[in-house]
N, CA, C and O atoms as a GROMACS GRO file, in nm:
protein
  616
    1UNK      N    1  11.034  12.921   8.710
    1UNK     CA    2  11.020  12.738   8.676
    1UNK      C    3  10.987  12.640   8.746
    1UNK      O    4  11.023  12.643   8.864
    2UNK      N    5  10.913  12.528   8.700
    2UNK     CA    6  10.894  12.419   8.766
    2UNK      C    7  10.934  12.366   8.724
    2UNK      O    8  10.967  12.384   8.607
    3UNK      N    9  10.959  12.267   8.791
    3UNK     CA   10  11.060  12.144   8.742
    3UNK      C   11  10.903  12.019   8.827
    3UNK      O   12  10.831  12.024   8.927
    4UNK      N   13  10.913  11.966   8.761
    4UNK     CA   14  10.856  11.853   8.716
    4UNK      C   15  10.904  11.705   8.625
    4UNK      O   16  10.960  11.689   8.517
    5UNK      N   17  10.843  11.594   8.751
    5UNK     CA   18  10.885  11.418   8.719
    5UNK      C   19  10.766  11.351   8.651
    5UNK      O   20  10.666  11.324   8.717
    6UNK      N   21  10.771  11.332   8.560
    6UNK     CA   22  10.646  11.214   8.536
    6UNK      C   23  10.759  11.038   8.582
    6UNK      O   24  10.877  11.009   8.560
    7UNK      N   25  10.656  10.969   8.644
    7UNK     CA   26  10.724  10.899   8.720
    7UNK      C   27  10.575  10.733   8.635
    7UNK      O   28  10.454  10.751   8.619
    8UNK      N   29  10.644  10.618   8.608
    8UNK     CA   30  10.550  10.517   8.540
    8UNK      C   31  10.609  10.371   8.612
    8UNK      O   32  10.726  10.354   8.581
    9UNK      N   33  10.562  10.279   8.687
    9UNK     CA   34  10.584  10.180   8.752
    9UNK      C   35  10.498  10.040   8.667
    9UNK      O   36  10.391  10.067   8.612
   10UNK      N   37  10.531   9.952   8.663
   10UNK     CA   38  10.521   9.840   8.595
   10UNK      C   39  10.586   9.682   8.690
   10UNK      O   40  10.698   9.643   8.724
   11UNK      N   41  10.493   9.648   8.700
   11UNK     CA   42  10.583   9.516   8.785
   11UNK      C   43  10.582   9.402   8.669
   11UNK      O   44  10.492   9.341   8.612
   12UNK      N   45  10.705   9.402   8.662
   12UNK     CA   46  10.725   9.250   8.542
   12UNK      C   47  10.701   9.135   8.582
   12UNK      O   48  10.679   9.115   8.701
   13UNK      N   49  10.700   9.073   8.525
   13UNK     CA   50  10.678   8.882   8.520
   13UNK      C   51  10.742   8.800   8.456
   13UNK      O   52  10.762   8.822   8.337
   14UNK      N   53  10.775   8.729   8.495
   14UNK     CA   54  10.876   8.611   8.431
   14UNK      C   55  10.874   8.551   8.277
   14UNK      O   56  10.965   8.520   8.201
   15UNK      N   57  10.712   8.548   8.262
   15UNK     CA   58  10.634   8.512   8.162
   15UNK      C   59  10.661   8.605   8.078
   15UNK      O   60  10.660   8.547   7.969
   16UNK      N   61  10.692   8.749   8.057
   16UNK     CA   62  10.716   8.881   7.987
   16UNK      C   63  10.862   8.873   7.957
   16UNK      O   64  10.949   8.844   8.039
   17UNK      N   65  10.879   8.899   7.837
   17UNK     CA   66  11.025   8.891   7.836
   17UNK      C   67  11.048   9.076   7.831
   17UNK      O   68  10.948   9.147   7.824
   18UNK      N   69  11.156   9.124   7.835
   18UNK     CA   70  11.134   9.220   7.830
   18UNK      C   71  11.162   9.312   7.723
   18UNK      O   72  11.138   9.433   7.725
   19UNK      N   73  11.216   9.244   7.624
   19UNK     CA   74  11.227   9.265   7.457
   19UNK      C   75  11.073   9.221   7.365
   19UNK      O   76  11.058   9.212   7.243
   20UNK      N   77  10.989   9.202   7.457
   20UNK     CA   78  10.812   9.176   7.393
   20UNK      C   79  10.787   9.292   7.509
   20UNK      O   80  10.716   9.371   7.447
   21UNK      N   81  10.802   9.338   7.622
   21UNK     CA   82  10.724   9.472   7.710
   21UNK      C   83  10.805   9.530   7.603
   21UNK      O   84  10.726   9.544   7.509
   22UNK      N   85  10.934   9.575   7.564
   22UNK     CA   86  10.979   9.708   7.539
   22UNK      C   87  10.900   9.726   7.413
   22UNK      O   88  10.868   9.842   7.392
   23UNK      N   89  10.848   9.608   7.292
   23UNK     CA   90  10.822   9.615   7.202
   23UNK      C   91  10.700   9.678   7.214
   23UNK      O   92  10.682   9.788   7.162
   24UNK      N   93  10.589   9.605   7.294
   24UNK     CA   94  10.486   9.640   7.280
   24UNK      C   95  10.456   9.784   7.361
   24UNK      O   96  10.354   9.850   7.349
   25UNK      N   97  10.574   9.817   7.449
   25UNK     CA   98  10.528   9.955   7.472
   25UNK      C   99  10.544  10.067   7.344
   25UNK      O  100  10.456  10.149   7.317
   26UNK      N  101  10.672  10.053   7.271
   26UNK     CA  102  10.692  10.105   7.173
   26UNK      C  103  10.569  10.142   7.093
   26UNK      O  104  10.540  10.259   7.067
   27UNK      N  105  10.485  10.020   7.049
   27UNK     CA  106  10.402  10.052   6.930
   27UNK      C  107  10.287  10.057   7.010
   27UNK      O  108  10.200  10.108   6.939
   28UNK      N  109  10.231  10.026   7.142
   28UNK     CA  110  10.166  10.160   7.202
   28UNK      C  111  10.174  10.303   7.193
   28UNK      O  112  10.079  10.375   7.162
   29UNK      N  113  10.273  10.337   7.218
   29UNK     CA  114  10.306  10.505   7.197
   29UNK      C  115  10.316  10.572   7.047
   29UNK      O  116  10.305  10.687   7.007
   30UNK      N  117  10.345  10.427   6.974
   30UNK     CA  118  10.373  10.501   6.797
   30UNK      C  119  10.277  10.600   6.742
   30UNK      O  120  10.301  10.664   6.640
   31UNK      N  121  10.151  10.613   6.822
   31UNK     CA  122  10.074  10.694   6.718
   31UNK      C  123  10.079  10.869   6.751
   31UNK      O  124  10.029  10.959   6.683
   32UNK      N  125  10.154  10.880   6.872
   32UNK     CA  126  10.177  10.987   6.955
   32UNK      C  127  10.222  11.126   6.835
   32UNK      O  128  10.168  11.231   6.801
   33UNK      N  129  10.388  11.032   6.788
   33UNK     CA  130  10.400  11.094   6.682
   33UNK      C  131  10.561  11.168   6.765
   33UNK      O  132  10.570  11.160   6.888
   34UNK      N  133  10.640  11.214   6.710
   34UNK     CA  134  10.742  11.268   6.699
   34UNK      C  135  10.709  11.375   6.844
   34UNK      O  136  10.595  11.421   6.853
   35UNK      N  137  10.814  11.410   6.956
   35UNK     CA  138  10.892  11.329   6.978
   35UNK      C  139  10.839  11.228   7.062
   35UNK      O  140  10.894  11.118   7.071
   36UNK      N  141  10.717  11.264   7.138
   36UNK     CA  142  10.680  11.089   7.246
   36UNK      C  143  10.659  11.000   7.193
   36UNK      O  144  10.660  10.901   7.265
   37UNK      N  145  10.635  10.982   7.087
   37UNK     CA  146  10.675  10.804   7.012
   37UNK      C  147  10.785  10.769   7.051
   37UNK      O  148  10.818  10.653   7.026
   38UNK      N  149  10.870  10.849   7.119
   38UNK     CA  150  11.042  10.809   7.148
   38UNK      C  151  11.091  10.715   7.012
   38UNK      O  152  11.138  10.602   7.021
   39UNK      N  153  11.070  10.784   6.892
   39UNK     CA  154  11.139  10.689   6.755
   39UNK      C  155  11.174  10.508   6.820
   39UNK      O  156  11.238  10.473   6.919
   40UNK      N  157  11.110  10.439   6.729
   40UNK     CA  158  11.059  10.336   6.770
   40UNK      C  159  11.193  10.269   6.716
   40UNK      O  160  11.189  10.150   6.750
   41UNK      N  161  11.280  10.289   6.664
   41UNK     CA  162  11.343  10.225   6.666
   41UNK      C  163  11.451  10.161   6.758
   41UNK      O  164  11.491  10.044   6.758
   42UNK      N  165  11.486  10.258   6.831
   42UNK     CA  166  11.554  10.268   6.994
   42UNK      C  167  11.516  10.142   7.045
   42UNK      O  168  11.397  10.112   7.063
   43UNK      N  169  11.627  10.054   7.075
   43UNK     CA  170  11.676   9.941   7.168
   43UNK      C  171  11.698   9.912   7.301
   43UNK      O  172  11.706  10.013   7.371
   44UNK      N  173  11.708   9.821   7.352
   44UNK     CA  174  11.732   9.823   7.495
   44UNK      C  175  11.822   9.721   7.472
   44UNK      O  176  11.808   9.623   7.400
   45UNK      N  177  11.955   9.765   7.568
   45UNK     CA  178  12.048   9.676   7.562
   45UNK      C  179  12.021   9.522   7.614
   45UNK      O  180  11.932   9.519   7.699
   46UNK      N  181  12.071   9.405   7.585
   46UNK     CA  182  12.053   9.268   7.645
   46UNK      C  183  12.093   9.299   7.802
   46UNK      O  184  12.177   9.386   7.824
   47UNK      N  185  12.036   9.232   7.903
   47UNK     CA  186  12.018   9.248   8.039
   47UNK      C  187  12.145   9.140   8.054
   47UNK      O  188  12.177   9.166   8.169
   48UNK      N  189  12.218   9.056   8.019
   48UNK     CA  190  12.331   8.957   8.030
   48UNK      C  191  12.302   8.918   8.180
   48UNK      O  192  12.214   8.847   8.230
   49UNK      N  193  12.444   9.015   8.253
   49UNK     CA  194  12.446   8.890   8.396
   49UNK      C  195  12.413   9.008   8.503
   49UNK      O  196  12.451   8.996   8.619
   50UNK      N  197  12.325   9.145   8.450
   50UNK     CA  198  12.280   9.252   8.523
   50UNK      C  199  12.149   9.227   8.616
   50UNK      O  200  12.100   9.114   8.623
   51UNK      N  201  12.102   9.319   8.677
   51UNK     CA  202  11.984   9.288   8.775
   51UNK      C  203  11.860   9.361   8.664
   51UNK      O  204  11.746   9.325   8.633
   52UNK      N  205  11.949   9.483   8.623
   52UNK     CA  206  11.846   9.564   8.533
   52UNK      C  207  11.949   9.604   8.400
   52UNK      O  208  12.071   9.613   8.384
   53UNK      N  209  11.833   9.621   8.319
   53UNK     CA  210  11.947   9.734   8.174
   53UNK      C  211  11.815   9.856   8.174
   53UNK      O  212  11.696   9.848   8.204
   54UNK      N  213  11.890   9.951   8.131
   54UNK     CA  214  11.810  10.030   8.104
   54UNK      C  215  11.896  10.132   8.022
   54UNK      O  216  12.019  10.127   8.017
   55UNK      N  217  11.786  10.266   7.933
   55UNK     CA  218  11.838  10.342   7.818
   55UNK      C  219  11.811  10.496   7.855
   55UNK      O  220  11.702  10.529   7.902
   56UNK      N  221  11.892  10.570   7.836
   56UNK     CA  222  11.850  10.685   7.839
   56UNK      C  223  11.758  10.771   7.748
   56UNK      O  224  11.794  10.710   7.648
   57UNK      N  225  11.672  10.859   7.700
   57UNK     CA  226  11.571  10.884   7.630
   57UNK      C  227  11.631  11.014   7.619
   57UNK      O  228  11.558  11.090   7.556
   58UNK      N  229  11.726  11.060   7.655
   58UNK     CA  230  11.770  11.233   7.657
   58UNK      C  231  11.779  11.248   7.502
   58UNK      O  232  11.799  11.360   7.454
   59UNK      N  233  11.768  11.171   7.447
   59UNK     CA  234  11.795  11.222   7.238
   59UNK      C  235  11.678  11.209   7.216
   59UNK      O  236  11.628  11.298   7.147
   60UNK      N  237  11.600  11.114   7.254
   60UNK     CA  238  11.450  11.124   7.172
   60UNK      C  239  11.353  11.169   7.236
   60UNK      O  240  11.242  11.134   7.195
   61UNK      N  241  11.359  11.250   7.342
   61UNK     CA  242  11.292  11.359   7.404
   61UNK      C  243  11.329  11.496   7.370
   61UNK      O  244  11.444  11.536   7.354
   62UNK      N  245  11.196  11.583   7.360
   62UNK     CA  246  11.227  11.719   7.337
   62UNK      C  247  11.380  11.796   7.388
   62UNK      O  248  11.455  11.745   7.471
   63UNK      N  249  11.400  11.899   7.335
   63UNK     CA  250  11.544  11.942   7.362
   63UNK      C  251  11.534  12.010   7.541
   63UNK      O  252  11.453  12.096   7.578
   64UNK      N  253  11.588  11.977   7.585
   64UNK     CA  254  11.597  12.040   7.768
   64UNK      C  255  11.474  11.925   7.858
   64UNK      O  256  11.436  11.951   7.972
   65UNK      N  257  11.414  11.766   7.759
   65UNK     CA  258  11.359  11.700   7.878
   65UNK      C  259  11.428  11.565   7.891
   65UNK      O  260  11.457  11.490   7.798
   66UNK      N  261  11.446  11.550   7.999
   66UNK     CA  262  11.527  11.402   8.012
   66UNK      C  263  11.466  11.299   8.058
   66UNK      O  264  11.351  11.326   8.092
   67UNK      N  265  11.501  11.167   8.076
   67UNK     CA  266  11.430  11.019   8.003
   67UNK      C  267  11.535  10.941   8.083
   67UNK      O  268  11.654  10.961   8.106
   68UNK      N  269  11.443  10.837   8.120
   68UNK     CA  270  11.497  10.693   8.167
   68UNK      C  271  11.416  10.604   8.156
   68UNK      O  272  11.305  10.613   8.208
   69UNK      N  273  11.460  10.480   8.073
   69UNK     CA  274  11.372  10.355   8.114
   69UNK      C  275  11.423  10.222   8.128
   69UNK      O  276  11.488  10.171   8.037
   70UNK      N  277  11.391  10.141   8.272
   70UNK     CA  278  11.505  10.095   8.304
   70UNK      C  279  11.396   9.919   8.304
   70UNK      O  280  11.280   9.946   8.333
   71UNK      N  281  11.413   9.801   8.286
   71UNK     CA  282  11.393   9.714   8.255
   71UNK      C  283  11.430   9.622   8.372
   71UNK      O  284  11.546   9.641   8.410
   72UNK      N  285  11.355   9.517   8.446
   72UNK     CA  286  11.399   9.423   8.544
   72UNK      C  287  11.449   9.254   8.510
   72UNK      O  288  11.375   9.181   8.444
   73UNK      N  289  11.518   9.228   8.538
   73UNK     CA  290  11.590   9.068   8.536
   73UNK      C  291  11.431   9.019   8.579
   73UNK      O  292  11.356   9.047   8.673
   74UNK      N  293  11.417   8.901   8.419
   74UNK     CA  294  11.276   8.811   8.439
   74UNK      C  295  11.352   8.665   8.513
   74UNK      O  296  11.380   8.563   8.450
   75UNK      N  297  11.374   8.685   8.651
   75UNK     CA  298  11.346   8.551   8.710
   75UNK      C  299  11.306   8.595   8.873
   75UNK      O  300  11.340   8.680   8.956
   76UNK      N  301  11.209   8.475   8.862
   76UNK     CA  302  11.159   8.413   9.000
   76UNK      C  303  11.221   8.450   9.090
   76UNK      O  304  11.185   8.519   9.185
   77UNK      N  305  11.338   8.399   9.064
   77UNK     CA  306  11.428   8.373   9.231
   77UNK      C  307  11.480   8.545   9.275
   77UNK      O  308  11.549   8.552   9.376
   78UNK      N  309  11.445   8.690   9.195
   78UNK     CA  310  11.484   8.760   9.198
   78UNK      C  311  11.385   8.838   9.229
   78UNK      O  312  11.397   8.920   9.320
   79UNK      N  313  11.248   8.819   9.142
   79UNK     CA  314  11.141   8.965   9.130
   79UNK      C  315  11.083   8.952   9.286
   79UNK      O  316  11.090   8.854   9.361
   80UNK      N  317  11.039   9.047   9.302
   80UNK     CA  318  10.972   9.047   9.464
   80UNK      C  319  10.865   9.169   9.451
   80UNK      O  320  10.907   9.270   9.393
   81UNK      N  321  10.750   9.169   9.493
   81UNK     CA  322  10.623   9.263   9.517
   81UNK      C  323  10.694   9.351   9.597
   81UNK      O  324  10.689   9.345   9.720
   82UNK      N  325  10.776   9.451   9.521
   82UNK     CA  326  10.853   9.557   9.549
   82UNK      C  327  10.897   9.667   9.423
   82UNK      O  328  10.951   9.659   9.313
   83UNK      N  329  10.842   9.766   9.506
   83UNK     CA  330  10.897   9.887   9.364
   83UNK      C  331  11.067   9.924   9.331
   83UNK      O  332  11.108  10.006   9.249
   84UNK      N  333  11.130   9.856   9.401
   84UNK     CA  334  11.286   9.850   9.365
   84UNK      C  335  11.291   9.711   9.258
   84UNK      O  336  11.386   9.709   9.179
   85UNK      N  337  11.212   9.619   9.255
   85UNK     CA  338  11.204   9.541   9.119
   85UNK      C  339  11.126   9.525   9.007
   85UNK      O  340  11.112   9.424   8.938
   86UNK      N  341  11.049   9.700   8.988
   86UNK     CA  342  10.944   9.727   8.898
   86UNK      C  343  11.046   9.748   8.749
   86UNK      O  344  11.166   9.766   8.771
   87UNK      N  345  11.022   9.747   8.669
   87UNK     CA  346  11.050   9.834   8.538
   87UNK      C  347  10.959  10.000   8.547
   87UNK      O  348  10.840  10.020   8.572
   88UNK      N  349  11.044  10.074   8.524
   88UNK     CA  350  11.031  10.194   8.554
   88UNK      C  351  11.064  10.307   8.413
   88UNK      O  352  11.163  10.290   8.342
   89UNK      N  353  10.981  10.399   8.394
   89UNK     CA  354  10.969  10.534   8.339
   89UNK      C  355  11.016  10.636   8.362
   89UNK      O  356  10.915  10.706   8.376
   90UNK      N  357  11.110  10.708   8.380
   90UNK     CA  358  11.128  10.856   8.422
   90UNK      C  359  11.108  10.948   8.332
   90UNK      O  360  11.169  10.928   8.227
   91UNK      N  361  11.021  11.072   8.338
   91UNK     CA  362  11.052  11.182   8.258
   91UNK      C  363  11.049  11.310   8.341
   91UNK      O  364  10.967  11.347   8.425
   92UNK      N  365  11.184  11.381   8.283
   92UNK     CA  366  11.178  11.518   8.392
   92UNK      C  367  11.186  11.651   8.274
   92UNK      O  368  11.257  11.650   8.173
   93UNK      N  369  11.111  11.739   8.310
   93UNK     CA  370  11.094  11.850   8.229
   93UNK      C  371  11.095  11.950   8.325
   93UNK      O  372  11.097  11.931   8.446
   94UNK      N  373  11.092  12.127   8.233
   94UNK     CA  374  11.044  12.216   8.341
   94UNK      C  375  10.931  12.270   8.218
   94UNK      O  376  10.923  12.243   8.099
   95UNK      N  377  10.852  12.357   8.303
   95UNK     CA  378  10.685  12.387   8.228
   95UNK      C  379  10.726  12.432   8.114
   95UNK      O  380  10.651  12.423   8.018
   96UNK      N  381  10.870  12.498   8.098
   96UNK     CA  382  10.881  12.592   7.994
   96UNK      C  383  10.943  12.530   7.854
   96UNK      O  384  10.984  12.590   7.755
   97UNK      N  385  10.936  12.371   7.886
   97UNK     CA  386  11.008  12.302   7.762
   97UNK      C  387  10.882  12.183   7.744
   97UNK      O  388  10.898  12.079   7.680
   98UNK      N  389  10.796  12.211   7.792
   98UNK     CA  390  10.700  12.132   7.690
   98UNK      C  391  10.530  12.152   7.707
   98UNK      O  392  10.480  12.182   7.816
   99UNK      N  393  10.476  12.138   7.621
   99UNK     CA  394  10.304  12.140   7.598
   99UNK      C  395  10.288  12.098   7.728
   99UNK      O  396  10.308  11.978   7.747
  100UNK      N  397  10.258  12.158   7.814
  100UNK     CA  398  10.198  12.103   7.911
  100UNK      C  399  10.064  12.040   7.904
  100UNK      O  400  10.058  11.919   7.921
  101UNK      N  401   9.981  12.089   7.886
  101UNK     CA  402   9.841  12.062   7.862
  101UNK      C  403   9.817  11.927   7.771
  101UNK      O  404   9.746  11.833   7.807
  102UNK      N  405   9.891  11.933   7.648
  102UNK     CA  406   9.899  11.801   7.556
  102UNK      C  407   9.993  11.713   7.614
  102UNK      O  408  10.012  11.618   7.539
  103UNK      N  409  10.073  11.705   7.742
  103UNK     CA  410  10.167  11.637   7.803
  103UNK      C  411  10.031  11.548   7.870
  103UNK      O  412   9.978  11.448   7.820
  104UNK      N  413   9.991  11.624   8.008
  104UNK     CA  414   9.889  11.631   8.035
  104UNK      C  415   9.735  11.537   8.019
  104UNK      O  416   9.671  11.467   8.097
  105UNK      N  417   9.723  11.565   7.916
  105UNK     CA  418   9.590  11.566   7.864
  105UNK      C  419   9.613  11.437   7.749
  105UNK      O  420   9.523  11.355   7.733
  106UNK      N  421   9.737  11.430   7.674
  106UNK     CA  422   9.714  11.317   7.564
  106UNK      C  423   9.805  11.213   7.611
  106UNK      O  424   9.754  11.104   7.639
  107UNK      N  425   9.988  11.235   7.631
  107UNK     CA  426  10.043  11.143   7.658
  107UNK      C  427  10.052  11.104   7.770
  107UNK      O  428  10.026  10.988   7.799
  108UNK      N  429  10.087  11.182   7.848
  108UNK     CA  430  10.030  11.071   7.998
  108UNK      C  431   9.958  10.946   8.050
  108UNK      O  432   9.999  10.856   8.124
  109UNK      N  433   9.822  10.968   7.986
  109UNK     CA  434   9.748  10.868   7.975
  109UNK      C  435   9.793  10.765   7.904
  109UNK      O  436   9.786  10.655   7.958
  110UNK      N  437   9.850  10.776   7.766
  110UNK     CA  438   9.870  10.678   7.644
  110UNK      C  439   9.989  10.609   7.703
  110UNK      O  440   9.986  10.490   7.732
  111UNK      N  441  10.116  10.703   7.724
  111UNK     CA  442  10.202  10.605   7.849
  111UNK      C  443  10.138  10.532   7.948
  111UNK      O  444  10.128  10.413   7.918
  112UNK      N  445  10.087  10.564   8.067
  112UNK     CA  446   9.988  10.474   8.137
  112UNK      C  447   9.957  10.349   8.091
  112UNK      O  448   9.990  10.240   8.139
  113UNK      N  449   9.869  10.380   7.964
  113UNK     CA  450   9.828  10.236   7.926
  113UNK      C  451   9.958  10.167   7.862
  113UNK      O  452   9.963  10.056   7.915
  114UNK      N  453  10.027  10.176   7.804
  114UNK     CA  454  10.147  10.144   7.685
  114UNK      C  455  10.244  10.067   7.799
  114UNK      O  456  10.300   9.961   7.771
  115UNK      N  457  10.256  10.122   7.912
  115UNK     CA  458  10.384  10.083   7.987
  115UNK      C  459  10.324   9.996   8.108
  115UNK      O  460  10.400   9.947   8.191
  116UNK      N  461  10.158   9.975   8.114
  116UNK     CA  462  10.137   9.879   8.218
  116UNK      C  463  10.086   9.930   8.304
  116UNK      O  464   9.992   9.868   8.351
  117UNK      N  465  10.122  10.073   8.370
  117UNK     CA  466  10.161  10.146   8.484
  117UNK      C  467  10.062  10.091   8.593
  117UNK      O  468   9.942  10.103   8.569
  118UNK      N  469  10.107  10.022   8.725
  118UNK     CA  470  10.042   9.999   8.817
  118UNK      C  471  10.046  10.136   8.897
  118UNK      O  472   9.936  10.153   8.949
  119UNK      N  473  10.134  10.240   8.928
  119UNK     CA  474  10.129  10.345   8.977
  119UNK      C  475  10.196  10.457   8.881
  119UNK      O  476  10.318  10.443   8.888
  120UNK      N  477  10.172  10.530   8.821
  120UNK     CA  478  10.188  10.646   8.744
  120UNK      C  479  10.184  10.833   8.835
  120UNK      O  480  10.091  10.892   8.890
  121UNK      N  481  10.313  10.869   8.815
  121UNK     CA  482  10.257  11.022   8.866
  121UNK      C  483  10.354  11.063   8.871
  121UNK      O  484  10.466  11.029   8.908
  122UNK      N  485  10.268  11.212   8.797
  122UNK     CA  486  10.323  11.359   8.782
  122UNK      C  487  10.372  11.487   8.901
  122UNK      O  488  10.295  11.578   8.934
  123UNK      N  489  10.502  11.472   8.948
  123UNK     CA  490  10.555  11.581   9.062
  123UNK      C  491  10.553  11.681   8.994
  123UNK      O  492  10.559  11.704   8.874
  124UNK      N  493  10.537  11.772   9.134
  124UNK     CA  494  10.608  11.927   9.147
  124UNK      C  495  10.727  11.827   9.191
  124UNK      O  496  10.710  11.732   9.267
  125UNK      N  497  10.872  11.869   9.122
  125UNK     CA  498  10.978  11.830   9.217
  125UNK      C  499  10.976  11.906   9.354
  125UNK      O  500  10.963  11.844   9.460
  126UNK      N  501  10.989  12.024   9.349
  126UNK     CA  502  11.030  12.079   9.484
  126UNK      C  503  10.892  12.081   9.570
  126UNK      O  504  10.923  12.116   9.684
  127UNK      N  505  10.815  12.068   9.565
  127UNK     CA  506  10.730  12.008   9.661
  127UNK      C  507  10.770  11.856   9.653
  127UNK      O  508  10.884  11.841   9.699
  128UNK      N  509  10.722  11.759   9.616
  128UNK     CA  510  10.778  11.636   9.671
  128UNK      C  511  10.889  11.647   9.715
  128UNK      O  512  10.884  11.599   9.829
  129UNK      N  513  11.024  11.695   9.685
  129UNK     CA  514  11.139  11.691   9.728
  129UNK      C  515  11.127  11.716   9.896
  129UNK      O  516  11.176  11.655   9.991
  130UNK      N  517  11.023  11.854   9.887
  130UNK     CA  518  11.056  11.896  10.053
  130UNK      C  519  10.948  11.826  10.156
  130UNK      O  520  10.938  11.826  10.279
  131UNK      N  521  10.854  11.750  10.025
  131UNK     CA  522  10.726  11.689  10.150
  131UNK      C  523  10.778  11.548  10.161
  131UNK      O  524  10.692  11.472  10.207
  132UNK      N  525  10.895  11.487  10.133
  132UNK     CA  526  10.942  11.313  10.125
  132UNK      C  527  10.938  11.288  10.247
  132UNK      O  528  10.828  11.241  10.274
  133UNK      N  529  11.026  11.298  10.366
  133UNK     CA  530  11.035  11.314  10.487
  133UNK      C  531  10.919  11.288  10.565
  133UNK      O  532  10.931  11.221  10.667
  134UNK      N  533  10.796  11.338  10.526
  134UNK     CA  534  10.675  11.334  10.597
  134UNK      C  535  10.598  11.223  10.518
  134UNK      O  536  10.526  11.144  10.579
  135UNK      N  537  10.614  11.218  10.369
  135UNK     CA  538  10.553  11.081  10.284
  135UNK      C  539  10.629  10.936  10.352
  135UNK      O  540  10.591  10.822  10.381
  136UNK      N  541  10.724  10.995  10.357
  136UNK     CA  542  10.781  10.843  10.426
  136UNK      C  543  10.775  10.795  10.578
  136UNK      O  544  10.800  10.679  10.613
  137UNK      N  545  10.730  10.922  10.682
  137UNK     CA  546  10.672  10.916  10.806
  137UNK      C  547  10.561  10.800  10.777
  137UNK      O  548  10.570  10.681  10.809
  138UNK      N  549  10.452  10.865  10.708
  138UNK     CA  550  10.308  10.871  10.700
  138UNK      C  551  10.300  10.737  10.646
  138UNK      O  552  10.200  10.676  10.681
  139UNK      N  553  10.401  10.663  10.552
  139UNK     CA  554  10.370  10.528  10.498
  139UNK      C  555  10.451  10.474  10.581
  139UNK      O  556  10.377  10.378  10.600
  140UNK      N  557  10.548  10.450  10.655
  140UNK     CA  558  10.596  10.380  10.761
  140UNK      C  559  10.475  10.366  10.855
  140UNK      O  560  10.459  10.253  10.902
  141UNK      N  561  10.361  10.491  10.900
  141UNK     CA  562  10.302  10.480  10.984
  141UNK      C  563  10.138  10.378  10.935
  141UNK      O  564  10.049  10.334  11.008
  142UNK      N  565  10.150  10.375  10.829
  142UNK     CA  566  10.037  10.356  10.789
  142UNK      C  567  10.030  10.228  10.700
  142UNK      O  568   9.924  10.176  10.666
  143UNK      N  569  10.185  10.171  10.659
  143UNK     CA  570  10.204  10.054  10.578
  143UNK      C  571  10.133  10.079  10.428
  143UNK      O  572  10.123   9.986  10.349
  144UNK      N  573  10.089  10.204  10.398
  144UNK     CA  574   9.994  10.249  10.259
  144UNK      C  575  10.108  10.369  10.184
  144UNK      O  576  10.178  10.453  10.240
  145UNK      N  577  10.091  10.335  10.033
  145UNK     CA  578  10.164  10.436   9.954
  145UNK      C  579  10.104  10.565   9.981
  145UNK      O  580   9.982  10.577   9.973
  146UNK      N  581  10.163  10.643  10.005
  146UNK     CA  582  10.087  10.801   9.970
  146UNK      C  583  10.162  10.882   9.908
  146UNK      O  584  10.282  10.899   9.931
  147UNK      N  585  10.068  10.962   9.789
  147UNK     CA  586  10.165  11.089   9.783
  147UNK      C  587  10.108  11.181   9.791
  147UNK      O  588   9.988  11.200   9.772
  148UNK      N  589  10.198  11.262   9.823
  148UNK     CA  590  10.191  11.438   9.861
  148UNK      C  591  10.257  11.513   9.745
  148UNK      O  592  10.356  11.474   9.683
  149UNK      N  593  10.180  11.642   9.719
  149UNK     CA  594  10.268  11.717   9.638
  149UNK      C  595  10.205  11.702   9.502
  149UNK      O  596  10.210  11.814   9.453
  150UNK      N  597  10.155  11.629   9.426
  150UNK     CA  598  10.138  11.535   9.285
  150UNK      C  599  10.069  11.486   9.252
  150UNK      O  600  10.021  11.420   9.344
  151UNK      N  601  10.001  11.466   9.125
  151UNK     CA  602   9.924  11.448   9.074
  151UNK      C  603   9.941  11.247   9.134
  151UNK      O  604  10.051  11.211   9.175
  152UNK      N  605   9.854  11.170   9.130
  152UNK     CA  606   9.874  11.061   9.147
  152UNK      C  607   9.791  10.966   9.105
  152UNK      O  608   9.688  10.958   9.172
  153UNK      N  609   9.807  10.862   8.983
  153UNK     CA  610   9.740  10.749   8.898
  153UNK      C  611   9.779  10.680   8.929
  153UNK      O  612   9.899  10.660   8.946
  154UNK      N  613   9.627  10.570   8.965
  154UNK     CA  614   9.659  10.408   8.921
  154UNK      C  615   9.592  10.379   8.790
  154UNK      O  616   9.602  10.267   8.740
   0.00000   0.00000   0.00000
């Protein structure tokens, strides 16, 4: 059984509120239907004095599929051009829990566009985990982002 991880990253902007970004994302995936539309009734809690606000998607996704969506604080003094300051969406599943072909051909492209991803990836987690030290070494050496053992989409 193969464990996969979908990853979507979006560079937040001070000019776009978390609520606005989230509402736009849900609207854009709404036509996918249950469960991939994530039930447009869910809200992200106010960020308050935190640097990130996030919500578990586990109860909205198919049984056995886990997910989390996180939004970063919109503040010019906080945001930097670095992945740790991104809005992020992660979904983890095994190949026996979802229609892989539908997920890859229909859901994945819709989520890329809806989330405004500058980077989206589908990882075979076992390969990614094993190759990660080599990926980090290559990134440090070249000063570029490299993805090994995964589908990589921009």
